[in-house]
C-alpha positions in Angstrom: -47.6 26.6 20.3 -50.6 27.0 17.8 -47.9 28.8 15.5 -46.1 25.6 15.6 -48.6 23.0 15.3 -50.2 25.1 12.2 -46.3 25.1 10.6 -46.2 21.3 11.0 -49.5 20.5 9.4 -48.5 22.9 6.6 -45.2 21.5 6.3 -46.6 18.3 6.1 -48.8 18.8 3.3 -46.0 20.1 1.6 -43.6 17.5 1.7 -46.4 14.5 0.9 -47.4 16.9 -2.5 -43.2 16.1 -3.1 -40.9 14.0 -3.8 -37.7 13.3 -1.8 -35.3 15.5 -3.7 -37.6 18.3 -3.3 -38.3 17.8 0.0 -34.7 17.7 0.8 -34.1 21.4 -1.3 -37.1 22.9 0.4 -35.2 21.8 3.7 -32.2 23.3 2.5 -33.3 26.8 1.0 -35.4 27.7 3.9 -32.8 26.2 6.3 -30.9 28.9 8.5 -29.7 25.8 11.0 -27.2 23.6 11.1 -28.3 19.6 9.7 -27.5 16.9 12.4 -24.8 14.5 11.5 -23.5 11.5 12.1 -26.7 9.2 12.2 -26.4 5.6 13.3 -28.8 2.7 14.0 -28.1 0.2 16.4 -30.1 -3.0 16.6 -31.1 -3.5 20.4 -33.7 -6.3 19.6 -35.2 -8.2 17.1 -38.1 -5.8 17.4 -36.3 -2.8 18.1 -33.6 -0.3 17.7 -32.1 3.1 18.5 -31.1 6.0 16.7 -28.2 8.2 17.7 -27.0 11.7 15.8 -25.1 14.6 16.6 -26.9 17.9 17.4 -25.1 20.7 15.1 -27.3 23.8 16.1 -28.3 26.1 19.0 -31.1 27.0 19.6 -33.4 24.5 17.6 -36.8 23.5 18.9 -36.0 20.2 18.5 -35.8 17.3 15.6 -38.6 15.7 13.3 -37.9 12.1 12.3 -39.3 10.8 9.3 -40.0 6.9 8.9 -40.5 4.6 5.9 -41.1 0.8 6.0 -40.1 -1.8 3.5 -41.7 -0.2 0.3 -44.6 1.6 2.0 -44.7 5.3 1.7 -42.8 7.6 4.1 -44.4 8.3 7.4 -43.6 12.3 7.4 -43.4 13.9 10.8 -43.3 10.1 12.5 -41.7 11.7 15.7 -41.0 15.2 17.1 -37.7 14.8 19.3 -37.3 18.0 22.1 -34.4 20.4 22.0 -30.8 18.9 22.6 -32.0 15.4 22.3 -29.4 13.3 20.0 -31.6 9.7 20.3 -34.4 8.2 19.7 -35.8 4.5 20.6 -38.2 2.5 18.4 -39.8 -0.4 19.8 -42.3 -2.8 18.3 -41.1 -3.3 14.9 -41.9 -6.2 12.7 -38.4 -8.8 12.0 -36.9 -9.2 8.8 -38.6 -5.6 7.6 -36.3 -2.7 6.7 -36.9 0.3 8.3 -35.0 3.8 7.0 -35.0 7.2 9.1 -35.0 10.9 8.1 -33.7 13.2 11.1 -33.6 17.3 10.7 -33.5 19.8 12.9 -36.2 22.6 13.1 -36.5 26.0 14.9 -40.2 28.1 14.3 -40.5 27.8 10.4 -37.2 27.1 10.0 -35.8 23.6 8.7 -32.4 22.0 8.9 -31.1 19.6 6.0 -31.9 16.2 6.8 -29.8 13.0 7.3 -30.8 9.5 7.0 -29.8 5.6 7.5 -32.0 2.2 7.3 -31.4 -0.9 9.3 -32.7 -4.6 8.6 -34.4 -5.7 11.5 -32.7 -9.1 11.6 -29.5 -10.2 13.2 -26.2 -9.0 12.6 -23.7 -10.8 10.4 -21.1 -12.7 11.8 -17.9 -11.0 11.2 -14.1 -11.9 10.6 -14.8 -15.5 9.1 -11.6 -17.6 8.0 -11.9 -20.6 6.2 -8.7 -22.9 6.6 -7.7 -26.3 4.6 -6.7 -28.7 7.9 -6.7 -32.2 6.1 -6.9 -33.3 2.0 -10.8 -33.4 2.5 -11.2 -31.1 5.4 -11.3 -27.3 6.5 -12.3 -25.3 9.7 -14.7 -22.3 10.0 -13.8 -19.7 12.6 -15.8 -16.4 13.0 -16.7 -13.4 15.6 -20.1 -12.4 16.8 -21.6 -9.9 18.6 -25.1 -11.4 19.9 -28.1 -9.1 21.1 -29.5 -11.8 23.2 -32.2 -13.2 21.2 -30.6 -15.6 18.9 -31.1 -19.2 19.3 -27.7 -20.6 17.8 -26.1 -20.4 14.1 -27.1 -21.9 10.7 -24.1 -23.2 8.6 -24.7 -23.7 4.7 -22.8 -25.0 2.2 -22.8 -25.4 -1.6 -20.3 -26.4 -4.0 -19.6 -24.9 -7.7 -22.7 -24.7 -9.6 -24.9 -26.3 -6.6 -27.7 -25.4 -4.4 -27.0 -24.1 -1.0 -27.8 -27.0 1.7 -27.9 -26.5 5.6 -25.0 -28.7 6.9 -25.4 -27.7 10.4 -27.3 -26.3 13.4 -24.9 -25.2 16.1 -25.7 -23.0 19.5 -24.9 -19.5 20.0 -21.7 -20.6 22.0 -19.8 -22.2 19.1 -18.3 -19.9 16.8 -16.4 -22.6 14.9 -17.3 -25.8 12.5 -14.8 -28.3 11.0 -16.5 -29.8 7.7 -15.2 -33.1 6.5 -15.5 -35.4 3.8 -15.0 -32.9 1.0 -13.9 -33.6 -2.6 -10.0 -32.4 -2.7 -9.5 -30.0 -5.5 -13.2 -28.7 -5.5 -14.5 -25.1 -4.2 -16.6 -25.2 -1.4 -18.5 -21.6 -0.4 -20.3 -21.3 3.1 -23.0 -19.2 4.5 -23.5 -18.5 8.5 -25.9 -16.7 10.2 -27.8 -16.5 13.5 -31.4 -17.6 13.8 -34.2 -17.7 15.9 -37.9 -18.5 15.8 -39.0 -15.6 14.1 -36.3 -15.3 11.5 -32.7 -16.0 10.1 -30.1 -13.3 10.7 -27.7 -11.4 7.9 -25.5 -14.1 6.9 -21.4 -13.9 6.2 -20.5 -15.5 3.1 -16.8 -16.8 2.1 -15.4 -19.6 0.0 -12.5 -21.8 -0.3 -10.8 -24.1 -2.7 -9.4 -27.2 -1.4 -5.6 -27.7 -2.6 -5.3 -30.9 -4.6 -1.9 -31.7 -6.7 -2.8 -33.5 -9.9 -0.1 -36.4 -10.3 0.7 -36.0 -6.1 -0.2 -38.0 -3.0 -1.3 -36.5 0.0 0.7 -37.9 3.0 -0.9 -37.2 6.3 1.7 -35.8 9.0 2.9 -37.7 11.9 5.3 -38.9 13.7 7.6 -42.4 12.9 10.8 -44.2 13.6 13.3 -43.8 11.2 16.3 -45.6 10.7 17.0 -49.5 10.3 14.2 -51.1 12.2 16.1 -54.8 11.4 19.7 -54.1 12.5 20.6 -55.4 9.1 22.2 -52.3 7.7 25.2 -50.0 8.0 25.7 -47.8 11.3 24.4 -44.4 9.4 21.4 -45.6 9.6 21.0 -45.8 13.5 20.1 -44.9 16.1 16.4 -45.4 15.1 14.8 -42.1 16.2 11.3 -40.6 16.5 10.7 -37.7 13.7 7.7 -35.3 13.5 6.6 -34.4 10.1 4.2 -32.3 8.6 1.9 -33.1 6.0 2.9 -32.9 2.1 2.1 -34.0 -1.3 4.4 -36.2 -2.8 4.2 -37.7 -6.4 2.9 -40.8 -7.1 5.7 -41.6 -9.9 9.1 -40.5 -10.3 9.4 -38.0 -12.7 9.3 -39.4 -16.0 11.4 -38.2 -19.0 8.4 -36.7 -20.7 7.4 -35.0 -18.1 11.4 -33.4 -17.9 11.3 -32.7 -21.3 8.2 -31.0 -21.1 9.6 -28.6 -18.6 13.3 -28.3 -19.3 13.0 -28.5 -23.3 15.2 -31.8 -23.4 15.8 -35.4 -21.8 19.3 -36.6 -20.6 17.9 -40.1 -20.5 19.1 -43.0 -23.1 19.8 -46.2 -23.3 18.7 -47.8 -20.0 15.5 -47.3 -20.8 13.8 -44.6 -23.1 10.1 -43.5 -23.6 7.8 -40.6 -22.0 6.7 -43.2 -19.3 10.0 -44.2 -18.3 11.8 -42.4 -15.3 14.2 -39.7 -16.3 17.9 -40.3 -15.1 21.3 -39.0 -15.8 20.1 -36.0 -13.8 22.4 -34.4 -11.1 21.3 -33.3 -7.5 21.4 -29.5 -9.5 19.5 -30.9 -12.3 16.6 -32.1 -10.3 16.6 -28.7 -8.2 16.6 -26.8 -11.3 13.5 -28.7 -12.8 11.3 -27.9 -9.7 12.3 -24.3 -9.7 11.1 -24.2 -13.6 7.9 -26.4 -12.7 7.3 -24.0 -9.9 7.8 -21.1 -12.2 5.6 -22.1 -15.0 2.9 -23.2 -12.6 3.0 -19.6 -11.3 4.2 -21.0 -7.6 6.7 -19.5 -5.7 10.4 -21.5 -6.6 11.8 -22.8 -3.2 15.7 -22.8 -4.4 18.2 -19.8 -4.3 20.0 -21.2 -7.4 23.1 -18.8 -6.1 23.4 -20.9 -3.4 21.4 -24.0 -3.7 19.6 -23.4 -0.6 15.5 -24.2 0.0 13.2 -22.2 1.2 10.7 -24.7 3.0 8.2 -22.0 3.6 7.6 -21.6 -0.5 5.0 -22.7 -2.3 6.5 -24.6 -5.3 8.0 -27.7 -5.7 11.0 -29.2 -4.0 13.1 -32.6 -3.6 11.6 -34.3 -0.4 13.9 -34.4 2.8 15.5 -37.6 3.6 12.8 -38.0 6.5 9.9 -37.0 4.6 11.3 -39.8 1.9 11.3 -42.4 4.6 7.7 -41.6 5.8 6.2 -41.6 2.4 8.1 -45.0 1.7 7.0 -46.7 5.1 3.5 -45.6 4.1 2.9 -42.7 6.3 0.8 -42.8 8.8 0.8 -46.9 8.1 4.3 -46.9 9.3 3.6 -49.4 11.9 3.1 -52.0 9.3 7.2 -52.0 9.7 7.8 -53.2 6.1 11.3 -53.5 5.1 10.8 -52.5 1.7 8.3 -49.8 0.4 5.1 -51.7 0.9 6.3 -55.1 1.5 8.4 -56.9 3.3 8.6 -60.5 1.7 7.5 -59.8 -2.1 9.8 -57.5 -2.9 9.8 -58.3 -6.9 6.2 -57.7 -6.7 6.9 -53.9 -5.8 10.1 -53.1 -7.1 12.0 -53.4 -10.1 15.5 -54.6 -9.2 18.1 -57.1 -10.0 16.3 -60.1 -9.3 13.5 -58.9 -12.1 15.2 -56.1 -14.4 16.0 -56.6 -17.7 19.3 -54.6 -18.0 17.5 -51.0 -17.6 15.0 -49.0 -15.9 11.3 -49.7 -16.1 8.0 -48.0 -16.9 7.1 -46.4 -14.0 4.3 -47.7 -12.0 4.8 -51.0 -13.5 5.0 -52.9 -10.1 2.9 -52.8 -7.3 2.4 -49.2 -5.2 3.3 -49.0 -1.4 -0.1 -48.4 1.5 -0.5 -44.6 0.2 -0.6 -45.5 -3.6 3.1 -44.3 -4.0 5.3 -46.3 -6.9 8.6 -47.5 -7.1 9.8 -46.4 -3.8 11.9 -49.2 -3.7 13.9 -50.0 -7.1 13.6 -48.7 -10.4 16.0 -45.6 -10.0 17.7 -44.0 -6.9 15.9 -40.8 -5.8 17.7 -37.7 -4.9 16.7 -36.4 -1.6 17.1 -32.7 -0.7 19.4 -33.4 2.6 23.2 -32.9 2.6 24.7 -36.4 3.6 26.1 -37.1 7.2 27.0 -40.5 8.4 26.4 -39.1 12.2 23.3 -36.8 11.4 20.7 -39.4 13.2 22.6 -38.8 16.3 21.8 -35.1 16.4 18.9 -34.7 13.8 15.8 -32.5 15.1 12.6 -33.8 15.9 10.5 -32.0 14.2 10.6 -31.5 10.3 14.4 -32.0 10.2 16.0 -30.9 7.1 19.6 -32.2 7.2 22.9 -31.1 8.2 23.5 -27.2 7.5 27.0 -28.0 5.0 28.3 -30.9 3.5 29.9 -32.4 0.3 27.6 -35.2 -0.9 23.9 -35.6 -1.1 20.9 -38.2 0.0 20.0 -40.6 -2.6 17.0 -43.3 -1.5 15.2 -46.4 -2.8 17.8 -48.3 -4.7 17.8 -48.9 -8.6 17.0 -51.5 -11.2 20.5 -53.4 -10.8 20.4 -52.9 -7.1 20.6 -56.0 -4.5 17.2 -56.0 -2.4 19.5 -54.4 0.7 19.9 -51.1 -1.0 15.9 -51.2 -1.9 15.2 -50.9 2.1 13.5 -48.3 2.7 16.2 -46.9 5.6 19.1 -47.7 3.5 21.0 -44.4 2.6 23.2 -43.7 -0.4 25.3 -40.8 -0.7 27.0 -39.5 -4.4 28.4 -36.2 -4.9 25.5 -33.7 -6.1 27.3 -33.3 -9.8 26.9 -37.6 -10.4 24.8 -38.2 -13.2 24.5 -42.0 -13.8 21.6 -43.9 -15.7 20.3 -44.9 -12.1 20.2 -41.5 -10.8 16.5 -40.0 -11.0 14.2 -38.1 -8.5 10.4 -37.6 -7.2 9.2 -34.0 -6.5 7.1 -32.8 -3.4 5.2 -29.7 -2.2 4.4 -28.9 1.2 0.6 -28.8 2.5 0.6 -24.9 3.7 -1.9 -25.4 6.3 
């Protein structure tokens, strides 16, 4: 036994005079026993931890543990552990400090190579953080956490692009989700979440989200509305009035203009009935409108919605498309404000203030946005030019339409057209009115507006 203690004293003197690399080389040079492996350190409290390793040798006298705290020097031979033991529990550690450990086996004068690991004495970071946009100006955070028993709860910090971190919420430990509201659409927000108690803040998990915003489009919050002729003054194809539930979406604030159409396609078909970059594009077929949507999607790096080989629409794609008939009417009625129950888009009694139509037209279309918008700040959904919708037309569809996100009949020969145009009588400007031309038709009164799905 005296020989063993003499060896340890000599060995410690050698290590103190050598750097870490020399230490490891010495251990390797003299070693005739296998090194331990798979060293792991588990936090058991804010002031204690447990080391575990695999014993790969046989006949060792035991194990020696060195320890280093923060930037202090290594404590050589900090602990000596008996043979065949594969763990060590450390207590009375200092919260927020970082501890490094080296473990090696010894037998007589022989010493194995060492294994090392470190631990920061603070709470572990939450895991599996997800951030999902739930509205145009809000998002929801969700995470997982394995508690060690001394946490008081979680802190949530946030910063926007180029800003400073700000503590925005303190949550109990039982809460692993948080909704952040009143944010700015289009902004990038970064979030930091960590456990805490009176002694310290834990390791954080950090992630960010860019809130989706589409320039030139209006966000329409999803909801349930009554679709069809509320005033019983239209055609039979506007009945029965029926409940429809829609997901949220973005829709063009204005009808697609001649300038926008030419920028995407290289040309404009419009002539004679209102000409200029800010007039609505017209003389476009349904096929032209669909091709415009696909080309615009490709130019912006989005997934096109339409398969031009059969003109089918992938409603899960993130590109641009035409609104469904139900989406169009919901937006025209003001979305969640539909219970205002306006006959036209934005009004019942003052159509001339909201629409370019037969009572105020000059023999042609007018500049987009020249009249008042509806409750959602969308212009010209009554009058100016008719607007193509995505759906095939069926006069009896309302009797069989699905309740959630209806997309129209599977087949047909005509497409739905909505909203009336610059020479329409008021009855055709009603939000419930349904036009049904052939998709290859193109007249000076036919235009469109575009839509993008809200993906969350």
